C-alpha positions as CSV (number, residue, x, y, z in Angstrom):
1,X,114.0,120.2,114.8
2,X,114.7,116.9,113.2
3,X,114.1,116.1,109.5
4,X,114.2,112.8,107.8
5,X,114.8,114.5,104.5
6,X,118.1,116.3,104.1
7,X,120.2,117.6,101.2
8,X,123.8,117.9,100.3
9,X,125.0,121.5,99.8
10,X,123.8,122.8,96.5
11,X,121.5,119.7,95.9
12,X,118.1,120.7,94.4
13,X,115.0,119.3,95.9
14,X,113.2,116.5,94.2
15,X,110.3,116.6,96.7
16,X,107.4,119.0,96.4
17,X,108.0,122.3,98.1
18,X,104.8,124.1,99.1
19,X,104.9,127.8,99.7
20,X,101.8,129.0,101.6
21,X,100.6,131.2,104.4
22,X,100.4,129.6,107.8
23,X,96.8,129.2,108.7
24,X,96.5,127.2,111.9
25,X,97.7,128.0,115.4
26,X,100.1,125.0,115.1
27,X,101.6,126.3,111.8
28,X,102.2,129.7,113.4
29,X,103.7,128.1,116.4
30,X,106.1,126.1,114.2
31,X,106.8,129.2,112.0
32,X,107.8,131.4,114.9
33,X,109.8,128.5,116.4
34,X,111.8,128.2,113.2
35,X,112.4,131.9,113.0
36,X,113.7,132.0,116.5
37,X,115.8,128.8,116.1
38,X,117.6,130.2,113.0
39,X,117.7,133.9,113.5
40,X,117.9,134.4,117.3
41,X,118.9,131.3,119.3
42,X,122.5,131.0,117.9
43,X,123.1,134.5,119.5
44,X,121.5,133.6,122.8
45,X,118.5,135.9,122.1
46,X,115.3,135.2,124.1
47,X,112.2,133.6,122.7
48,X,109.9,136.4,121.6
49,X,112.8,138.4,120.1
50,X,111.8,136.8,116.7
51,X,108.7,138.9,116.7
52,X,108.0,142.6,116.4
53,X,105.0,145.0,116.4
54,X,104.2,144.5,112.7
55,X,103.2,140.8,113.0
56,X,99.5,141.4,112.7
57,X,99.7,143.6,109.7
58,X,102.2,141.4,107.8
59,X,102.0,138.7,105.1
60,X,103.6,135.5,106.4
61,X,104.9,132.6,104.3
62,X,106.2,129.2,105.0
63,X,108.0,126.6,102.9
64,X,106.7,123.1,103.6
65,X,108.1,119.7,102.7
66,X,106.4,116.5,103.8
67,X,104.3,118.5,106.3
68,X,107.4,120.1,107.9
69,X,108.1,123.8,107.8
70,X,111.6,124.2,106.5
71,X,111.6,127.9,105.7
72,X,109.8,131.1,106.4
73,X,109.6,134.8,105.6
74,X,107.5,137.9,106.2
75,X,106.6,141.0,104.3
76,X,104.9,144.2,105.4
77,X,104.3,147.8,104.2
78,X,106.4,150.7,105.5
79,X,104.3,153.1,103.3
80,X,101.6,152.9,100.6
81,X,104.2,151.9,98.0
82,X,107.2,150.6,99.9
83,X,107.2,147.1,101.3
84,X,109.9,145.3,103.4
85,X,110.8,141.7,103.6
86,X,112.1,140.4,106.9
87,X,112.8,137.3,108.9
88,X,113.8,135.1,105.9
89,X,115.0,131.8,107.4
90,X,115.7,128.4,105.9
91,X,116.5,125.3,107.9
92,X,120.2,124.6,107.5
93,X,119.7,121.2,105.9
94,X,117.7,122.8,103.1
95,X,119.9,125.9,102.3
96,X,121.1,126.4,98.7
97,X,118.3,124.2,97.4
98,X,116.1,126.8,95.8
99,X,113.6,127.2,98.7
100,X,114.7,130.7,99.6
101,X,114.2,131.8,96.0
102,X,110.7,130.3,95.9
103,X,109.8,131.9,99.3
104,X,111.1,135.3,98.1
105,X,109.2,135.1,94.9
106,X,106.0,134.3,96.8
107,X,106.5,137.1,99.2
108,X,107.3,139.5,96.4
109,X,104.2,138.6,94.4
110,X,102.0,139.1,97.4
111,X,103.5,142.5,98.1
112,X,103.2,143.6,94.5
113,X,99.6,142.3,94.3
114,X,98.9,144.6,97.2
115,X,100.5,147.7,95.7
116,X,104.2,147.6,96.4
117,X,106.4,149.6,93.9
118,X,109.6,149.1,95.8
119,X,110.7,146.3,98.2
120,X,113.5,146.8,100.7
121,X,115.2,144.4,103.0
122,X,118.2,144.1,105.3
123,X,120.4,141.1,104.3
124,X,122.9,139.4,106.3
125,X,126.2,139.3,104.4
126,X,125.8,135.5,104.0
127,X,122.6,135.9,102.0
128,X,123.5,138.8,99.8
129,X,124.0,136.6,96.7
130,X,120.4,135.3,97.0
131,X,119.0,138.8,96.8
132,X,121.5,140.1,94.1
133,X,120.5,137.1,92.0
134,X,116.8,138.1,92.4
135,X,117.2,141.7,91.3
136,X,118.1,143.5,94.6
137,X,120.8,146.1,94.8
138,X,122.7,147.2,97.9
139,X,122.0,150.8,98.8
140,X,123.7,151.2,102.1
141,X,125.5,149.3,104.9
142,X,123.4,148.3,107.7
143,X,124.0,147.7,111.4
144,X,126.0,145.0,113.1
145,X,123.4,142.7,114.7
146,X,124.3,141.2,118.1
147,X,127.7,142.8,117.7
148,X,128.8,140.3,114.9
149,X,126.3,139.8,112.0
150,X,127.0,142.3,109.3
151,X,123.9,143.6,107.4
152,X,123.3,145.5,104.2
153,X,120.2,147.4,103.1
154,X,119.0,146.3,99.7
155,X,116.1,147.3,97.4
156,X,114.3,146.3,94.3
157,X,112.2,148.6,92.2
158,X,109.2,147.0,90.7
159,X,108.7,147.3,87.0
160,X,105.1,147.9,86.0
161,X,103.7,146.3,82.9
162,X,100.3,147.2,81.4
163,X,99.1,143.6,81.7
164,X,100.4,142.6,85.1
165,X,102.9,143.7,87.7
166,X,106.2,142.0,87.2
167,X,109.4,141.7,89.2
């Protein structure tokens, strides 16, 4: 995946970032390709391992800059009130630029608007600060993915307000 636009570590984007749901077959193809490329390929996992049996009942989001997908994430419900965020991935050239926070916020709002009172996720150790900075708390150590990627289960309780759900 080649990008003309790139950032230095920690540099904030000046371009417009659009967070949206993938709609077309091509957007879904690029979405799953990015998920695989970032979350599975580096550990020699086969194409298809970036998907699971909840794809059709999930909320999918992509971060787009100049018509290129640079980030993605997915949310689904585990129960009527508990939602889970999975498969958060940001292209390496765009990490630490605020895209993950915008993507996370969009996923959270969608899940809350659909009844979530608690959101859980399993974070790689390298992403824990993102989630801590967005109100998540570690509640237990997770598994070691592919024998080397340490994970932690995190959760966020949603505060209800009489006017609108808030996070």
